[in-house]
C-alpha positions, 0 to 999 in steps of 0.5 A: 071884518067889522062887527056889523058884518058878523052875525050876533051869534058868531061874535063871541066865536070871532073874538075867541078866534082873535084872542088865539091868533098868533102873530109871528115876527121875523128875527135874525140870529148870527151863526157860523156861516152868517145870519139866519132868519126865523120867526118869533111869537109875541113873547120873543120865542122862536116858533119857526126856527132860524133857517132862512137867509132872508125872511119878510114880515107876514102879510095880511094874507098870512103869507111871508116871503123867505129865501133859502139856498139863494132862492125865494119862496113863500111860506104860511104861518106854520112854515109850510111852503106855499111856493117852494124857493125857486125864484130870484125875488118875489115882491110883497103881495098887493091886492092879492097878487105878487110878482115873482122874478126868475131867468124868464122875467116877471110873472104874477102869482096869486095867493095860492102860489100859482103863476097866473100870467100866461107869459113872462114880462120884462117888468110888472109893477104892484097892483093898484085898483085891480091893475098892474103896470107891465112892460115888454120889448116888442119885435122892433126892440121898443120898450112898451107899457100896458096893464094887466088885470088881477087874472094876469091878462093884458087888459090894456095893450102894451102900446105906451112909452110909459105908464103910471099906477092907477089912482081914482080909476085914472092913470097917466100914460105917454102915448109917444113923444110929446103926447100924453093921455089920461085913461080909465081902467079899460084904457079909454082916453079921457083927455089928451095933452100935447106937451114935451113932459107931463107927470105927477098925476094926482087929485085932478092935477098934472105937472107939465112943461111947455118946453124941453128945458122949461120949468114945471107948472100944473094943469087940471084934467081938462088941460087948463093951466092952473099954475103957470110953469115956475118950478124946477121940480114938482111932486103929486098933489096929496090932500090939496098940497104939493111939494115943489122946488124953485131952485137948482141948489139948496133952500128951494123946497116949499109947499103949495096949494091948488091955486099955486099959493105957498103954504110953506115958503120955498126956503128949505133944502128938503121937504118930505111928506110924512102922511096924515097931513104932516111934513118934515122940513129939512135944512142943511147942517152946512149951507156951503155943503148942501149934500151933507145930511140935514136936520128936520123940523115938523110942520103940518099942511097948513104951514104950522111949524111945531119944532126946531130943526132937531131931528136927523130923520123922521118916519111916516105917521100912522094913527098920529104917531111917527118915530124920529131920531137925533144924534143919540136916540130914536123915539116916538113923536106926536103930530106936534113933533113932541117926544112921547116918553111913555113909549120906548126910546132906544139908543141909536139911529133908526125907526120904531113902529107898532107892528101888530101886538109888538113895537118893532125897532130897526136901530143901528142895523139891528132889529129889536122888539118890545111889547106894548108896555115898552119891555124889550122881548127880543134882540139879536144875539151878540155871542156866536159860540164855537167849540171848546169854550171859544166864542166870537163876541160882537162889539159896537163902536159908534163914536159919531152918528155917521160912523157905526161899526160892529166888530168881532172879538174872540174869547178863549183864543191864545194871545187875545189882546193882540188878536182882538186889537188886530180885529178892531183895526181891520174892522175900522175901529179908528179915532173919530170925532164925536160931535161934528159933521163928517164928510162921509158915513161908514157902516161896518159889520162881520160874519163868521163865514167858516169854522172848522177844527182850530180855524175860524174865518171872519168876514169883515165888511163895510160901506164908505159913502162920501156924502153927495157921491153917486155911490159909496165903496164897499169894503171886504176883508177876511181874517183867518185865525188859528184859535190855538195859536192866535196866528193870522194866516196869509195866502202864502201860508197855504202853500209849500215853500218855494211853490209858485202859487201866484202863477198857478192860481193866476193861470186857473183864474185866467182860464175861468175868465176865458171859458166861463160865461159867468165871468163875461163881465170882466173888463177886456185886457185888465186881468194880469194875474194875482198878487202875492197878497191877493185877497182870499178866503177859505170855505168848505173844500175851496180856496176863494180868490177875489178882486176889489170893485173896479179892479177888473170889472165894473162896480155893479159886479161887486167883488169878482170871486173865483172858487178854486177846489183844493184838489186843483192845487193839491200839488202845491198845498203844504199839507203838513203846514200849520195853515192846512192842518188848522182846519184838517 
């Protein structure tokens, strides 16, 4: 709201309202059972207590998306549900509308939390200029696209093979193979294009290819070729500039104007638009290994390069500021790429940004908040208290920019040196060369998943990503520790001596695979039973047995887990044994 839109007599009232406005910020607390999210105020005090499994930022509407009991809902800034948790996911609001997904599909929500789309769809995008891309499968099994208006109704029928968001009242659609069109907000065709590929509409320019295997060029909205095909890759024009690539391999990215002239020569392994006419130029740290992480310099849209290749990452610019990080620190930079020492700088890698009345840091997988003077007002707890003076303490190990581990250490436990060394080893605290480029990145963390009587169960997880690979490999381990003795329990310790627990559990899991549809993803004929040292973890009333990715199911299935109630194994559980009695 601008001052001119407020009657003079109400201006003081408006200012008082602003001064009383309480901004809330999502913050996570580590607890027994995992992390819980709540909302703090500008002083770092919780206003909405940490009870959510996930909490997103409050949007301009005064609403925030949260997750509770593995379902997603929406709350207002007093913590009342606008939408009770019942969806799988909900997208952030755009133009007063959000997309909610459940087993029916995608649905449109208004800011009152009401479903306004008459039916569900296979896909609904964000709203742009009063329109959202929508897709469904027709009676012939063909996936077709169209557009919804803000009332959730189909304002442009689902007849296209593909469709883009609207910009300046126009959108690019694929009518069918080899035919594209530029349409207006009502679906009227403004221009048609007969090429195998047309893409990246922006500022009156469209990228196109004359043949399936040909290079990309640009044409204007009338279809007149402006820049002849010569690029391997193209992006949208923004502020009269477009990022292009002239090589299949490294060092081919550059920046052109609308006449096709290079403003930044095509000699970089990466080129990223940062907003506000600023760009990050990337160079590989090892020219022989272009898949490795890059170092970045700051340039503008006129081709002026302000810095050397000194940053590992740079965020988008907003109001003349961005954040950047090197091997050691994250900090703010100005539009010439120079560090601003009067603003907060933080040890570690990530981003900093002004967020309403605070500065938010997302550094080394942890959230921090500072006031505008740079004073730290909130960070996640590093101690998880247990009973009887026991506690789990978080430690950080980061010997290299690409190797980060948060690992647990127990306080008050018997044999602390031995116990804590084992936990460090399990967590991946290994000798790592400091100032050298690794061939992969590793991130590790932990949760206290279960605690009862003298037994604490710590989930240790990690993700190992070889640079250049399609994906990394997740890692999951569980430590079952008796706090009184410092003993680490194995699966066999739960059962009577001589009991064939391998056979018993193998049969139960086999029956679940054959009878329960939720395990239909298991590869046929791959399950052969469990091992004597099968990965497992204890939870309330259950034994959970799991398998590694790819072991019996596709990668997307993660860690296939089978929950077995203890009463199904009561005949073989050693109820007088140390393991069982540690948590009973």
